[in-house]
Structure formats: C-alpha cells, structure tokens
VEXKE-41755 format. One record per residue (C-alpha): residue in one letter; y, z, x. Coordinates in nm, 3 decimals, always signed. Layout:
NODE  rest       py       pz       px
NODE     a        Y        Z        X
...
***
This chain:
NODE  rest       py       pz       px
NODE     m  +17.482   +2.193  +10.343
NODE     a  +17.382   +2.387  +10.692
NODE     i  +17.299   +2.714  +10.823
NODE     t  +17.338   +2.746  +11.216
NODE     v  +17.182   +3.024  +11.403
NODE     f  +17.281   +3.097  +11.756
NODE     a  +17.071   +3.319  +12.017
NODE     a  +17.089   +3.442  +12.270
NODE     d  +17.018   +3.780  +12.490
NODE     h  +17.284   +3.992  +12.679
NODE     g  +17.214   +4.222  +12.994
NODE     v  +17.323   +4.507  +12.835
NODE     v  +17.032   +4.610  +12.735
NODE     a  +16.934   +4.686  +13.096
NODE     e  +17.200   +5.032  +13.012
NODE     g  +16.915   +5.112  +12.729
NODE     v  +17.167   +5.079  +12.465
NODE     s  +16.961   +4.813  +12.276
NODE     a  +16.731   +4.907  +11.961
NODE     y  +16.530   +4.623  +12.067
NODE     p  +16.391   +4.473  +12.405
NODE     q  +16.490   +4.125  +12.481
NODE     a  +16.159   +4.008  +12.363
NODE     v  +16.229   +4.037  +12.011
NODE     t  +16.511   +3.746  +12.046
NODE     r  +16.176   +3.537  +12.116
NODE     e  +15.978   +3.635  +11.854
NODE     m  +16.282   +3.624  +11.627
NODE     l  +16.329   +3.229  +11.693
NODE     r  +15.991   +3.157  +11.621
NODE     n  +16.009   +3.402  +11.278
NODE     f  +16.348   +3.175  +11.208
NODE     l  +16.167   +2.836  +11.284
NODE     s  +15.836   +2.935  +11.124
NODE     g  +16.058   +3.022  +10.775
NODE     g  +15.969   +3.390  +10.758
NODE     a  +16.311   +3.573  +10.835
NODE     a  +16.579   +3.641  +10.598
NODE     i  +16.806   +3.388  +10.664
NODE     s  +16.533   +3.112  +10.657
NODE     v  +16.446   +3.282  +10.259
NODE     l  +16.815   +3.240  +10.165
NODE     a  +16.867   +2.919  +10.326
NODE     r  +16.589   +2.754  +10.122
NODE     a  +16.713   +2.942   +9.779
NODE     i  +17.077   +2.764   +9.848
NODE     g  +16.931   +2.441   +9.938
NODE     a  +17.084   +2.461  +10.293
NODE     r  +16.909   +2.269  +10.652
NODE     l  +16.895   +2.615  +10.869
NODE     e  +17.006   +2.466  +11.231
NODE     v  +16.825   +2.734  +11.525
NODE     v  +17.014   +2.685  +11.855
NODE     d  +16.893   +2.869  +12.177
NODE     v  +17.229   +2.913  +12.373
NODE     g  +17.033   +3.156  +12.607
NODE     v  +16.761   +3.335  +12.534
NODE     v  +16.633   +3.519  +12.876
NODE     e  +16.243   +3.380  +12.785
NODE     p  +16.285   +3.036  +12.647
NODE     l  +16.066   +2.894  +12.347
NODE     r  +15.893   +2.572  +12.488
NODE     d  +15.669   +2.525  +12.235
NODE     c  +15.852   +2.525  +11.901
NODE     g  +15.929   +2.216  +11.725
NODE     g  +16.305   +2.228  +11.541
NODE     l  +16.419   +2.413  +11.800
NODE     v  +16.810   +2.264  +11.916
NODE     v  +16.783   +2.360  +12.274
NODE     a  +17.211   +2.414  +12.445
NODE     r  +17.130   +2.672  +12.679
NODE     a  +17.457   +2.815  +12.888
NODE     g  +17.134   +3.054  +13.130
NODE     a  +16.920   +3.293  +13.059
NODE     g  +17.085   +3.545  +12.923
NODE     t  +17.404   +3.734  +13.035
NODE     a  +17.455   +3.978  +13.313
NODE     n  +17.463   +4.309  +13.256
***
C-alpha cells in the first residue's frame, strides 16, 4: 500500500490570495520526508509507504533523500 503526495507551486500567490508564501511548499516537502507531517503519521499508522513527488515546486530541494523528482517546471504562471 502506498500514499503519494504531489507538490507544486502556483503563480496566483502573486495576487496575495494565498495564506502562505511559496517557500512554505519547500518546507512542507522536508516535513513530509522527515516523517513530521500528518500524512506521514497516517501512512505509518496504516503501514503504507509514503511517496513524495516534486512536480513543480518553485524552490526545488536538492538535498533530501527519498524525494521523487518529476518536475514539469518551476511552479505555474500567474
């Protein structure tokens, strides 16, 4: 059993409509991979493998093991 989380940023954040800046996406990836996020805890509780995929984070991680990189770009346009 596996749970897959796909992460990317959207450009609409430039309009001030997002609660968090794009830098938070990068930190959430770190949290997923280190086992600290709620989805990480749920995956462990049910014995599922957690797969984290970067499909377009503006600031990509280069130093985190376990991250699947399948980038379509660096976020989206506004």
